[in-house]
N, C-alpha and C positions, 0 to 999 in steps of 0.2 A: 611767425610775425611775417607777413608782407612788404619789403621794402619798397619806399618810394621814389619813381625818379620822372624829371618832366623835359621837355624840350619850351623853352623858353625865348619869344620873338615878338617882333610887332609887325604886322599882322601874322595871324599864329594859327587859325580856322585853316587853313589850306592844309597844315603839316601831315607829311604820310607816318611820321614818326612812331605814333602809339600804335599807328595798326601794324606795323614793322615789328618795333619791339614785343607786342602784344605775340604775334607770331614766334617769336626767336622764344621768347617765356617759355609758351604751349609747347611748344619742340624741345625743348632744353630741360622743361622742369623746374626752371627758376621761379620762387615765391616771389614775384614784384609784380609792381604799379607803373603804369606810364600813359603820363597825361600832359594836354599841352594846360601853356602858362604864359599868359598874354602879361607884360609888363608893361607898364608907362612910358612911352620913349626919353622919358626925363629920372625913370624909375627902375632902371634896372637892379642896381646894387643894392636897395632896400627890399626889392621882389624876393632876390637870391636868397638876403639872410634871413627874411621869413620863411621862405621855404625850408634853408639850414635847419632853424629854430624848430620847425615844425617836424624835423625827424626825416627830410628829406636826405636821400643816398649822393645824390647824383644829378646831372643835367646834361641836357645839349644844349647849344646855345646856336640859334641863327640869325640872320639879318634882323636888326643892325646892330646885334649887341657884340659879334667875335671880338673884336676890338677892345669893348668893355671888358668883357670876359677875359680879356688878356691881362689887364689892369687890375683886373680883382683878384685873381689867383696868387698865392702868394709862396707856388711852386709851380715851374713849367717843366714838359716836358721837352727834350731839345728838339722836337719836329713843330712843337708850340714856338717855340724861340724865332727858329727858322721862319714860319710862314709868319711872325706876326700878329697872329689871333688865334682863339681858341672856342673850339667848338663842343668840348667836354669837359664836364668839370665833375672831381672826383671830392667828396668832401668826409672827413673822415677827423675827427675834435677839429683840434683848429687848424690842422692841414688843409687847405684847398687848391687841390693839385688842376693842373689846368695843360689840357692837351691837345693834339690839333690831328683829326683823324680824315681829312678830306685827303688830303695827297695819296695815303693807302691808299681808299676805297677807288680813287682814281684807277692807280699803280692795279689792283689787283683785279679790276675789272677788266680792263684792257689787256691784262696777262694772262690770268686765270679763265675768263667768262670769255672776252673775243679772242683768246689766244694768237694774241701777237703781242712775240716778244720784243723789248725796250733795246734790249743789252746791243750796242752797235747799230743801232738806227740814227737816223739824223731827224731829230722833234725838231717842231714846229711851234712854238706856245703864242698863242694869240692874245695879246692883251698884258697888261703888266701891273693890273691892282691889285687886290686882296685874293681874290679867287686864283691867279696866275701864283702870285707868292707861295700859296699855299702849298701848292704842287711841287716845288724845285728841286724841293730836299729829296723827297721820295722817291721823284725821276731821276735824279743825279745817282741816287743808290743802285739804279738799274744797270749803270753803267752804258748809256747811250753812247755813240759817237761823238753828237754835238746836239747840244739846244739852243737853237736859236729864239730868242725874244721878240718879238716885233709887237710894236704899237704904234696908233696914232701919231703920239707923243715921242719922241723916239728919245728923249730925256729919263722918260718914264722907265722904259728898258732897258738904259744902261744903266741907271741906279741900280735895278736889281740886278742886274749882270756885276755891280761894284761890292754891291753887297754879300753875294755868294762867295765871289774872289774863284772861282773852279773853271781850271784850260778848258771843261767842254762848254760852257756858257759863251753866249754873244749877244749881240745886239743888232738891228738891221729895222732900217723904217718899212714899214708899209707897201708904199711902193718905191721901193731897193729891191722888194724881195726877186729873184730871177731865177729858180730852179726849184724842182719838184722836190718835196722830201718825203718819207717814209712813213712818217707821223705826223698827223695835223690835229692838235689841239687848239679848239677855242674856248678862252677862259675868258671872253669879254661880255658883257652884257648886252649884245645889241641883240642875241636871242630872245629876252624877255618881252620884247616890243616886236619880234615879227623879224625882224630888220637883218640884213647880212651886212658884215664888216664888208669898206672896200676891198677885196681880195683879188689879187692877179691869178687868173687860171692855171697860170703854170705853178705854180706851186703845188700842184697834184698830179700825178701820174697815175698810169693804169694799175700798178699796185699798192698808191697809199692809200693808208687808214686815215679817217675822221673822224675825230670824237668833237662832240658837242657835249661843253658840260652840263648844261641845263638838258631836261629832258618835256615831252607833251606827247600828246595822243597821238601828233600827229609829224612826221619828220621834221625837226626844224631846216628855217630858211638856206642857214650853213649846211644842213646832211643834202639837201636838195642839191645845192652848186655844186659839193662835191663828188656825187656819186654823177652828175652830168660830167665830168670831167673822167668818169672809170676809175675814181675809188670807192671803197667802202665805207660805210657810216655806221656811226652808233652814235645813241645818245647817253644822256648823264641817269635813267633811268638807275643803271647798276652799281654807278658810283652810287646814289643814294643809298642803296640796300650793303652797300661792301662797308662805307663808311660808317652806317651803323650797326654794323655787325662787328668792327673796330672797337666803338664807344662800348658796346655789350660788353667784348671782352674784356676791356680793363674794364668793368664797372664788376663783373661776375666771374673769371676766370674761365670762361666756357667760350668755345666757340663756335657758333653757330651754322647751320648748313643754309648758307642765302639763296642756291636755286629753285627752292619751292615758294620763297618769300617773291622773289624777284619775277617768276612765272606767275604768281598769283597777283600781283601789282599791273602788271604788262595786261594781263587780260581784262583788266577793271579800266584800263585807259583806252 
């Protein structure tokens, strides 16, 4: 019997998740299907409930429903609680378990795929919205020397620092950044419109590693800016694949090999 999974969002036609999970299922011999499911902007809960009733086993959740998925779940993982959002749902009887694999996907792509260690490094996290909040706990678990959260609105960065209350965390206004960091992660939405956050060039040094959480066929404006300052740069395609693999493991108890899936997607872009 084939177990059914979906990715729920609005819009959703662009999602690469069905292709990714089809490759994972074939590779690991799992009997499962995975499709896109468009939910009305005011009908997330009803859409999920209908999918559960029809026999659905789990779902990924993408924009703009990650906060609604957090509220919909009746059980939350520690990383979902820390992120304040859910991108993975598991349905088991009356239990609706919410998880968040975004931060884990980021960490795995940086360390395992890019070969950049986070431990004892100075990390700059740009942005203080949901994307940033979702990756703070997994980053902290890697024991960085520090994580500086920087945002146009400083109070939002300060709110995140207070929320996590960790000695490695600190907040700084964008225009007050005055040193080079080992790892600079762009968690802002500026890149979605091809824009560059107002960044001082001195945040990058010759040995800096720049990571943009979005992905595109060509290097993003953030990546190009970092490279002009001598930094190496990587986009978020690997994060997409790794967070999907983490969801797949949560559902199936099997860890797929992400490298061939990443290579296949990169070749298509």
